[in-house]
N, CA, C and O atoms as a GROMACS GRO file, in nm:
protein
  472
    1MET      N    1 -17.091   9.132   6.140
    1MET     CA    2 -17.205   9.098   6.055
    1MET      C    3 -17.291   9.223   6.032
    1MET      O    4 -17.311   9.304   6.122
    2MET      N    5 -17.341   9.236   5.910
    2MET     CA    6 -17.420   9.353   5.875
    2MET      C    7 -17.562   9.343   5.928
    2MET      O    8 -17.625   9.238   5.924
    3LYS      N    9 -17.611   9.455   5.979
    3LYS     CA   10 -17.750   9.460   6.024
    3LYS      C   11 -17.841   9.431   5.905
    3LYS      O   12 -17.812   9.470   5.792
    4ARG      N   13 -17.952   9.362   5.931
    4ARG     CA   14 -18.046   9.327   5.824
    4ARG      C   15 -18.095   9.452   5.751
    4ARG      O   16 -18.110   9.451   5.629
    5SER      N   17 -18.121   9.560   5.826
    5SER     CA   18 -18.172   9.681   5.761
    5SER      C   19 -18.069   9.741   5.665
    5SER      O   20 -18.105   9.791   5.558
    6LYS      N   21 -17.943   9.735   5.704
    6LYS     CA   22 -17.836   9.784   5.617
    6LYS      C   23 -17.824   9.695   5.493
    6LYS      O   24 -17.802   9.743   5.381
    7GLU      N   25 -17.840   9.568   5.515
    7GLU     CA   26 -17.834   9.471   5.405
    7GLU      C   27 -17.946   9.498   5.304
    7GLU      O   28 -17.922   9.498   5.183
    8ILE      N   29 -18.067   9.522   5.353
    8ILE     CA   30 -18.180   9.553   5.265
    8ILE      C   31 -18.152   9.682   5.188
    8ILE      O   32 -18.177   9.689   5.068
    9ALA      N   33 -18.101   9.782   5.258
    9ALA     CA   34 -18.069   9.910   5.192
    9ALA      C   35 -17.965   9.888   5.082
    9ALA      O   36 -17.980   9.938   4.971
   10ASN      N   37 -17.859   9.813   5.113
   10ASN     CA   38 -17.755   9.783   5.014
   10ASN      C   39 -17.814   9.710   4.894
   10ASN      O   40 -17.783   9.744   4.779
   11GLN      N   41 -17.898   9.611   4.920
   11GLN     CA   42 -17.959   9.534   4.812
   11GLN      C   43 -18.046   9.626   4.724
   11GLN      O   44 -18.048   9.613   4.602
   12TYR      N   45 -18.117   9.717   4.789
   12TYR     CA   46 -18.202   9.811   4.715
   12TYR      C   47 -18.118   9.896   4.621
   12TYR      O   48 -18.152   9.912   4.504
   13PHE      N   49 -18.007   9.952   4.670
   13PHE     CA   50 -17.923  10.039   4.587
   13PHE      C   51 -17.857   9.962   4.473
   13PHE      O   52 -17.844  10.014   4.362
   14ILE      N   53 -17.814   9.841   4.501
   14ILE     CA   54 -17.756   9.756   4.396
   14ILE      C   55 -17.860   9.724   4.290
   14ILE      O   56 -17.834   9.732   4.170
   15PHE      N   57 -17.980   9.688   4.335
   15PHE     CA   58 -18.089   9.656   4.243
   15PHE      C   59 -18.123   9.777   4.157
   15PHE      O   60 -18.139   9.766   4.036
   16LEU      N   61 -18.134   9.893   4.222
   16LEU     CA   62 -18.171  10.017   4.152
   16LEU      C   63 -18.071  10.049   4.042
   16LEU      O   64 -18.110  10.081   3.929
   17GLU      N   65 -17.944  10.041   4.074
   17GLU     CA   66 -17.837  10.069   3.978
   17GLU      C   67 -17.855   9.982   3.854
   17GLU      O   68 -17.855  10.032   3.741
   18LYS      N   69 -17.869   9.852   3.876
   18LYS     CA   70 -17.883   9.759   3.763
   18LYS      C   71 -18.014   9.781   3.689
   18LYS      O   72 -18.016   9.781   3.566
   19HIS      N   73 -18.121   9.801   3.762
   19HIS     CA   74 -18.253   9.817   3.702
   19HIS      C   75 -18.258   9.939   3.610
   19HIS      O   76 -18.307   9.930   3.497
   20VAL      N   77 -18.206  10.051   3.656
   20VAL     CA   78 -18.208  10.172   3.574
   20VAL      C   79 -18.123  10.151   3.449
   20VAL      O   80 -18.163  10.192   3.340
   21ARG      N   81 -18.009  10.087   3.463
   21ARG     CA   82 -17.925  10.058   3.345
   21ARG      C   83 -17.995   9.962   3.248
   21ARG      O   84 -17.984   9.977   3.127
   22ASP      N   85 -18.067   9.864   3.303
   22ASP     CA   86 -18.141   9.769   3.217
   22ASP      C   87 -18.248   9.841   3.136
   22ASP      O   88 -18.270   9.809   3.019
   23VAL      N   89 -18.315   9.938   3.197
   23VAL     CA   90 -18.417  10.015   3.125
   23VAL      C   91 -18.350  10.098   3.016
   23VAL      O   92 -18.396  10.101   2.902
   24ILE      N   93 -18.240  10.167   3.051
   24ILE     CA   94 -18.169  10.251   2.955
   24ILE      C   95 -18.120  10.168   2.836
   24ILE      O   96 -18.130  10.211   2.722
   25SER      N   97 -18.068  10.050   2.865
   25SER     CA   98 -18.014   9.965   2.757
   25SER      C   99 -18.125   9.901   2.674
   25SER      O  100 -18.099   9.846   2.567
   26GLY      N  101 -18.247   9.907   2.724
   26GLY     CA  102 -18.359   9.849   2.650
   26GLY      C  103 -18.383   9.703   2.681
   26GLY      O  104 -18.471   9.641   2.621
   27SER      N  105 -18.306   9.646   2.773
   27SER     CA  106 -18.328   9.504   2.804
   27SER      C  107 -18.452   9.485   2.891
   27SER      O  108 -18.503   9.373   2.904
   28ILE      N  109 -18.502   9.593   2.951
   28ILE     CA  110 -18.631   9.593   3.020
   28ILE      C  111 -18.709   9.710   2.962
   28ILE      O  112 -18.652   9.816   2.937
   29SER      N  113 -18.839   9.691   2.941
   29SER     CA  114 -18.915   9.793   2.869
   29SER      C  115 -18.969   9.905   2.956
   29SER      O  116 -19.005  10.011   2.904
   30GLU      N  117 -18.976   9.884   3.088
   30GLU     CA  118 -19.027   9.993   3.172
   30GLU      C  119 -18.976   9.982   3.314
   30GLU      O  120 -18.930   9.876   3.359
   31PHE      N  121 -18.984  10.095   3.385
   31PHE     CA  122 -18.942  10.097   3.524
   31PHE      C  123 -19.043  10.023   3.610
   31PHE      O  124 -19.164  10.032   3.589
   32MET      N  125 -18.991   9.950   3.707
   32MET     CA  126 -19.078   9.877   3.801
   32MET      C  127 -19.135   9.973   3.903
   32MET      O  128 -19.078  10.078   3.932
   33GLU      N  129 -19.250   9.936   3.956
   33GLU     CA  130 -19.306  10.006   4.072
   33GLU      C  131 -19.225   9.963   4.194
   33GLU      O  132 -19.162   9.857   4.194
   34LEU      N  133 -19.228  10.045   4.296
   34LEU     CA  134 -19.153  10.015   4.418
   34LEU      C  135 -19.196   9.881   4.479
   34LEU      O  136 -19.112   9.806   4.530
   35ASN      N  137 -19.326   9.852   4.474
   35ASN     CA  138 -19.372   9.724   4.532
   35ASN      C  139 -19.315   9.604   4.456
   35ASN      O  140 -19.293   9.498   4.515
   36GLU      N  141 -19.291   9.620   4.324
   36GLU     CA  142 -19.230   9.511   4.246
   36GLU      C  143 -19.084   9.493   4.287
   36GLU      O  144 -19.034   9.381   4.298
   37ILE      N  145 -19.016   9.604   4.309
   37ILE     CA  146 -18.876   9.597   4.354
   37ILE      C  147 -18.870   9.528   4.491
   37ILE      O  148 -18.786   9.441   4.514
   38ALA      N  149 -18.959   9.568   4.580
   38ALA     CA  150 -18.965   9.504   4.713
   38ALA      C  151 -18.981   9.353   4.697
   38ALA      O  152 -18.915   9.276   4.766
   39GLY      N  153 -19.068   9.312   4.606
   39GLY     CA  154 -19.089   9.169   4.580
   39GLY      C  155 -18.961   9.100   4.537
   39GLY      O  156 -18.932   8.988   4.582
   40HIS      N  157 -18.883   9.166   4.450
   40HIS     CA  158 -18.755   9.110   4.407
   40HIS      C  159 -18.656   9.097   4.522
   40HIS      O  160 -18.570   9.009   4.522
   41LEU      N  161 -18.671   9.185   4.620
   41LEU     CA  162 -18.581   9.181   4.736
   41LEU      C  163 -18.638   9.095   4.850
   41LEU      O  164 -18.579   9.084   4.957
   42ALA      N  165 -18.754   9.036   4.823
   42ALA     CA  166 -18.820   8.946   4.918
   42ALA      C  167 -18.856   9.017   5.050
   42ALA      O  168 -18.844   8.959   5.158
   43VAL      N  169 -18.900   9.142   5.039
   43VAL     CA  170 -18.953   9.215   5.155
   43VAL      C  171 -19.083   9.283   5.113
   43VAL      O  172 -19.110   9.298   4.994
   44SER      N  173 -19.163   9.323   5.210
   44SER     CA  174 -19.287   9.392   5.175
   44SER      C  175 -19.256   9.536   5.135
   44SER      O  176 -19.151   9.591   5.170
   45HIS      N  177 -19.347   9.595   5.063
   45HIS     CA  178 -19.334   9.735   5.020
   45HIS      C  179 -19.313   9.824   5.142
   45HIS      O  180 -19.226   9.911   5.143
   46LYS      N  181 -19.395   9.803   5.244
   46LYS     CA  182 -19.387   9.884   5.367
   46LYS      C  183 -19.252   9.865   5.436
   46LYS      O  184 -19.190   9.961   5.482
   47HIS      N  185 -19.208   9.740   5.444
   47HIS     CA  186 -19.080   9.713   5.511
   47HIS      C  187 -18.965   9.779   5.435
   47HIS      O  188 -18.874   9.836   5.496
   48LEU      N  189 -18.968   9.771   5.302
   48LEU     CA  190 -18.864   9.834   5.221
   48LEU      C  191 -18.864   9.985   5.247
   48LEU      O  192 -18.759  10.045   5.272
   49THR      N  193 -18.982  10.046   5.241
   49THR     CA  194 -18.994  10.191   5.262
   49THR      C  195 -18.944  10.230   5.401
   49THR      O  196 -18.864  10.323   5.415
   50ASP      N  197 -18.992  10.160   5.503
   50ASP     CA  198 -18.953  10.190   5.642
   50ASP      C  199 -18.802  10.174   5.661
   50ASP      O  200 -18.738  10.256   5.728
   51THR      N  201 -18.745  10.069   5.603
   51THR     CA  202 -18.603  10.040   5.619
   51THR      C  203 -18.517  10.146   5.551
   51THR      O  204 -18.421  10.196   5.611
   52ILE      N  205 -18.550  10.182   5.428
   52ILE     CA  206 -18.472  10.283   5.356
   52ILE      C  207 -18.482  10.417   5.428
   52ILE      O  208 -18.384  10.489   5.441
   53LYS      N  209 -18.603  10.450   5.474
   53LYS     CA  210 -18.620  10.576   5.549
   53LYS      C  211 -18.536  10.576   5.675
   53LYS      O  212 -18.471  10.675   5.708
   54LYS      N  213 -18.536  10.462   5.746
   54LYS     CA  214 -18.460  10.452   5.871
   54LYS      C  215 -18.310  10.462   5.844
   54LYS      O  216 -18.237  10.529   5.918
   55GLU      N  217 -18.264  10.397   5.738
   55GLU     CA  218 -18.120  10.394   5.709
   55GLU      C  219 -18.069  10.523   5.647
   55GLU      O  220 -17.952  10.558   5.665
   56THR      N  221 -18.154  10.595   5.574
   56THR     CA  222 -18.105  10.709   5.495
   56THR      C  223 -18.175  10.841   5.527
   56THR      O  224 -18.123  10.948   5.495
   57GLY      N  225 -18.292  10.833   5.590
   57GLY     CA  226 -18.370  10.954   5.614
   57GLY      C  227 -18.456  10.995   5.495
   57GLY      O  228 -18.526  11.096   5.501
   58GLN      N  229 -18.450  10.917   5.387
   58GLN     CA  230 -18.526  10.950   5.266
   58GLN      C  231 -18.612  10.831   5.224
   58GLN      O  232 -18.581  10.716   5.254
   59HIS      N  233 -18.721  10.863   5.152
   59HIS     CA  234 -18.807  10.759   5.095
   59HIS      C  235 -18.732  10.691   4.980
   59HIS      O  236 -18.654  10.757   4.912
   60PRO      N  237 -18.755  10.561   4.958
   60PRO     CA  238 -18.686  10.494   4.847
   60PRO      C  239 -18.709  10.561   4.710
   60PRO      O  240 -18.621  10.558   4.624
   61CYS      N  241 -18.825  10.620   4.691
   61CYS     CA  242 -18.855  10.686   4.562
   61CYS      C  243 -18.758  10.801   4.535
   61CYS      O  244 -18.727  10.831   4.420
   62TYR      N  245 -18.713  10.865   4.642
   62TYR     CA  246 -18.618  10.975   4.627
   62TYR      C  247 -18.494  10.926   4.553
   62TYR      O  248 -18.445  10.992   4.460
   63PHE      N  249 -18.443  10.811   4.594
   63PHE     CA  250 -18.320  10.757   4.533
   63PHE      C  251 -18.346  10.705   4.392
   63PHE      O  252 -18.260  10.714   4.305
   64TYR      N  253 -18.464  10.652   4.371
   64TYR     CA  254 -18.505  10.603   4.239
   64TYR      C  255 -18.505  10.721   4.141
   64TYR      O  256 -18.444  10.715   4.034
   65ASP      N  257 -18.574  10.829   4.180
   65ASP     CA  258 -18.579  10.949   4.096
   65ASP      C  259 -18.440  11.008   4.074
   65ASP      O  260 -18.405  11.048   3.963
   66GLU      N  261 -18.361  11.014   4.182
   66GLU     CA  262 -18.224  11.068   4.173
   66GLU      C  263 -18.140  10.990   4.074
   66GLU      O  264 -18.065  11.048   3.995
   67LYS      N  265 -18.152  10.858   4.078
   67LYS     CA  266 -18.073  10.772   3.988
   67LYS      C  267 -18.114  10.798   3.843
   67LYS      O  268 -18.028  10.808   3.755
   68ILE      N  269 -18.244  10.809   3.819
   68ILE     CA  270 -18.293  10.836   3.684
   68ILE      C  271 -18.240  10.972   3.637
   68ILE      O  272 -18.191  10.985   3.525
   69ILE      N  273 -18.249  11.073   3.723
   69ILE     CA  274 -18.203  11.208   3.688
   69ILE      C  275 -18.052  11.209   3.662
   69ILE      O  276 -18.004  11.272   3.567
   70GLN      N  277 -17.978  11.141   3.747
   70GLN     CA  278 -17.832  11.133   3.730
   70GLN      C  279 -17.798  11.077   3.592
   70GLN      O  280 -17.712  11.131   3.522
   71GLU      N  281 -17.865  10.968   3.554
   71GLU     CA  282 -17.839  10.907   3.423
   71GLU      C  283 -17.886  10.997   3.309
   71GLU      O  284 -17.821  11.006   3.205
   72ALA      N  285 -18.000  11.064   3.329
   72ALA     CA  286 -18.053  11.155   3.226
   72ALA      C  287 -17.958  11.273   3.206
   72ALA      O  288 -17.932  11.314   3.093
   73LYS      N  289 -17.905  11.328   3.316
   73LYS     CA  290 -17.809  11.439   3.307
   73LYS      C  291 -17.687  11.395   3.228
   73LYS      O  292 -17.638  11.468   3.141
   74TRP      N  293 -17.639  11.276   3.259
   74TRP     CA  294 -17.520  11.225   3.190
   74TRP      C  295 -17.549  11.214   3.040
   74TRP      O  296 -17.466  11.252   2.957
   75MET      N  297 -17.666  11.161   3.006
   75MET     CA  298 -17.702  11.144   2.865
   75MET      C  299 -17.719  11.279   2.795
   75MET      O  300 -17.679  11.295   2.680
   76LEU      N  301 -17.778  11.376   2.865
   76LEU     CA  302 -17.797  11.509   2.806
   76LEU      C  303 -17.664  11.578   2.776
   76LEU      O  304 -17.651  11.649   2.677
   77THR      N  305 -17.565  11.555   2.863
   77THR     CA  306 -17.438  11.626   2.845
   77THR      C  307 -17.334  11.546   2.770
   77THR      O  308 -17.231  11.601   2.730
   78SER      N  309 -17.356  11.416   2.748
   78SER     CA  310 -17.252  11.336   2.684
   78SER      C  311 -17.298  11.274   2.552
   78SER      O  312 -17.223  11.200   2.490
   79SER      N  313 -17.421  11.305   2.510
   79SER     CA  314 -17.467  11.251   2.382
   79SER      C  315 -17.536  11.363   2.306
   79SER      O  316 -17.571  11.466   2.362
   80ASP      N  317 -17.556  11.340   2.177
   80ASP     CA  318 -17.630  11.440   2.100
   80ASP      C  319 -17.772  11.394   2.070
   80ASP      O  320 -17.838  11.445   1.980
   81LYS      N  321 -17.819  11.297   2.149
   81LYS     CA  322 -17.959  11.253   2.135
   81LYS      C  323 -18.051  11.370   2.169
   81LYS      O  324 -18.019  11.453   2.254
   82SER      N  325 -18.165  11.375   2.101
   82SER     CA  326 -18.262  11.481   2.132
   82SER      C  327 -18.325  11.453   2.268
   82SER      O  328 -18.323  11.341   2.318
   83VAL      N  329 -18.382  11.558   2.326
   83VAL     CA  330 -18.451  11.543   2.454
   83VAL      C  331 -18.563  11.440   2.440
   83VAL      O  332 -18.584  11.358   2.530
   84ALA      N  333 -18.634  11.442   2.328
   84ALA     CA  334 -18.744  11.346   2.305
   84ALA      C  335 -18.690  11.202   2.302
   84ALA      O  336 -18.752  11.111   2.357
   85GLU      N  337 -18.576  11.183   2.236
   85GLU     CA  338 -18.515  11.049   2.232
   85GLU      C  339 -18.476  11.003   2.372
   85GLU      O  340 -18.501  10.889   2.411
   86ILE      N  341 -18.416  11.094   2.448
   86ILE     CA  342 -18.374  11.061   2.585
   86ILE      C  343 -18.498  11.029   2.669
   86ILE      O  344 -18.498  10.933   2.747
   87ALA      N  345 -18.603  11.109   2.653
   87ALA     CA  346 -18.728  11.082   2.726
   87ALA      C  347 -18.776  10.940   2.696
   87ALA      O  348 -18.815  10.867   2.787
   88ARG      N  349 -18.774  10.903   2.569
   88ARG     CA  350 -18.820  10.768   2.531
   88ARG      C  351 -18.731  10.660   2.589
   88ARG      O  352 -18.780  10.556   2.633
   89ILE      N  353 -18.601  10.683   2.591
   89ILE     CA  354 -18.508  10.585   2.651
   89ILE      C  355 -18.546  10.561   2.798
   89ILE      O  356 -18.538  10.449   2.848
   90PHE      N  357 -18.588  10.668   2.865
   90PHE     CA  358 -18.628  10.658   3.006
   90PHE      C  359 -18.777  10.626   3.020
   90PHE      O  360 -18.835  10.640   3.128
   91THR      N  361 -18.838  10.584   2.911
   91THR     CA  362 -18.978  10.539   2.904
   91THR      C  363 -19.077  10.649   2.942
   91THR      O  364 -19.185  10.620   2.993
   92TYR      N  365 -19.042  10.773   2.917
   92TYR     CA  366 -19.131  10.886   2.944
   92TYR      C  367 -19.186  10.942   2.815
   92TYR      O  368 -19.122  10.937   2.710
   93ASP      N  369 -19.305  10.996   2.824
   93ASP     CA  370 -19.356  11.085   2.722
   93ASP      C  371 -19.269  11.212   2.733
   93ASP      O  372 -19.240  11.255   2.845
   94PRO      N  373 -19.226  11.274   2.620
   94PRO     CA  374 -19.134  11.387   2.630
   94PRO      C  375 -19.181  11.501   2.721
   94PRO      O  376 -19.099  11.558   2.794
   95SER      N  377 -19.309  11.536   2.720
   95SER     CA  378 -19.351  11.648   2.805
   95SER      C  379 -19.350  11.609   2.953
   95SER      O  380 -19.317  11.692   3.038
   96ASN      N  381 -19.385  11.485   2.984
   96ASN     CA  382 -19.378  11.438   3.123
   96ASN      C  383 -19.233  11.431   3.171
   96ASN      O  384 -19.202  11.462   3.286
   97PHE      N  385 -19.146  11.389   3.080
   97PHE     CA  386 -19.003  11.383   3.115
   97PHE      C  387 -18.952  11.523   3.148
   97PHE      O  388 -18.881  11.542   3.246
   98SER      N  389 -18.988  11.620   3.066
   98SER     CA  390 -18.944  11.758   3.088
   98SER      C  391 -18.995  11.811   3.222
   98SER      O  392 -18.921  11.878   3.294
   99LYS      N  393 -19.121  11.781   3.254
   99LYS     CA  394 -19.178  11.825   3.382
   99LYS      C  395 -19.104  11.760   3.499
   99LYS      O  396 -19.067  11.828   3.595
  100PHE      N  397 -19.084  11.629   3.489
  100PHE     CA  398 -19.013  11.554   3.594
  100PHE      C  399 -18.871  11.610   3.611
  100PHE      O  400 -18.827  11.634   3.723
  101PHE      N  401 -18.802  11.629   3.500
  101PHE     CA  402 -18.664  11.677   3.504
  101PHE      C  403 -18.658  11.816   3.568
  101PHE      O  404 -18.571  11.843   3.652
  102LYS      N  405 -18.750  11.902   3.528
  102LYS     CA  406 -18.750  12.039   3.582
  102LYS      C  407 -18.783  12.040   3.731
  102LYS      O  408 -18.724  12.115   3.809
  103LYS      N  409 -18.879  11.954   3.771
  103LYS     CA  410 -18.915  11.944   3.913
  103LYS      C  411 -18.793  11.901   3.995
  103LYS      O  412 -18.771  11.950   4.106
  104MET      N  413 -18.714  11.809   3.941
  104MET     CA  414 -18.601  11.753   4.014
  104MET      C  415 -18.477  11.842   4.012
  104MET      O  416 -18.398  11.841   4.107
  105THR      N  417 -18.458  11.920   3.903
  105THR     CA  418 -18.331  11.992   3.887
  105THR      C  419 -18.347  12.144   3.882
  105THR      O  420 -18.251  12.217   3.901
  106GLY      N  421 -18.470  12.191   3.855
  106GLY     CA  422 -18.490  12.334   3.836
  106GLY      C  423 -18.464  12.379   3.693
  106GLY      O  424 -18.484  12.496   3.661
  107PHE      N  425 -18.418  12.288   3.607
  107PHE     CA  426 -18.391  12.318   3.467
  107PHE      C  427 -18.480  12.233   3.377
  107PHE      O  428 -18.516  12.120   3.413
  108THR      N  429 -18.516  12.284   3.261
  108THR     CA  430 -18.572  12.196   3.159
  108THR      C  431 -18.454  12.114   3.105
  108THR      O  432 -18.339  12.156   3.118
  109PRO      N  433 -18.479  11.999   3.044
  109PRO     CA  434 -18.367  11.922   2.987
  109PRO      C  435 -18.286  12.004   2.885
  109PRO      O  436 -18.163  11.996   2.883
  110GLY      N  437 -18.355  12.081   2.803
  110GLY     CA  438 -18.285  12.163   2.703
  110GLY      C  439 -18.194  12.267   2.766
  110GLY      O  440 -18.080  12.286   2.724
  111ASN      N  441 -18.246  12.334   2.869
  111ASN     CA  442 -18.164  12.435   2.939
  111ASN      C  443 -18.050  12.370   3.014
  111ASN      O  444 -17.939  12.424   3.018
  112PHE      N  445 -18.075  12.255   3.074
  112PHE     CA  446 -17.968  12.184   3.145
  112PHE      C  447 -17.854  12.158   3.047
  112PHE      O  448 -17.737  12.181   3.079
  113ARG      N  449 -17.888  12.109   2.930
  113ARG     CA  450 -17.787  12.078   2.828
  113ARG      C  451 -17.712  12.205   2.786
  113ARG      O  452 -17.590  12.204   2.770
  114LYS      N  453 -17.786  12.313   2.770
  114LYS     CA  454 -17.727  12.440   2.725
  114LYS      C  455 -17.628  12.494   2.830
  114LYS      O  456 -17.519  12.540   2.795
  115TYR      N  457 -17.667  12.486   2.959
  115TYR     CA  458 -17.585  12.544   3.065
  115TYR      C  459 -17.480  12.448   3.120
  115TYR      O  460 -17.395  12.488   3.200
  116HIS      N  461 -17.486  12.324   3.079
  116HIS     CA  462 -17.388  12.224   3.125
  116HIS      C  463 -17.330  12.153   3.002
  116HIS      O  464 -17.348  12.033   2.985
  117PRO      N  465 -17.260  12.229   2.917
  117PRO     CA  466 -17.208  12.165   2.795
  117PRO      C  467 -17.103  12.060   2.830
  117PRO      O  468 -17.047  12.057   2.939
  118ILE      N  469 -17.078  11.976   2.734
  118ILE     CA  470 -16.981  11.865   2.753
  118ILE      C  471 -16.844  11.922   2.783
  118ILE      O  472 -16.748  11.847   2.802
   0.00000   0.00000   0.00000
């Protein structure tokens, strides 16, 4: 039988995967806050944070940001959408998206696309 903490971690990652895809596809208009995700998983925000940290060594937000970046990288290298369009798909203002992307990857979205062609 799976430990409850592992089960919560698994549920979080499954939820995150679907949630990010739902935002990208437009079936949800914005990303949820972590406390809303915790609510969907029927645990408190603190319990979710403590559990993910215990199971992975990282804060849940780390994986949330990573998932968004992973999908954004894929979109930058596999589509000809503009950076501004991609930012909007991820519900970001284009300049905030560029800052977030650069903070996470060390590249601006435009440079990432240039140095990682399809």
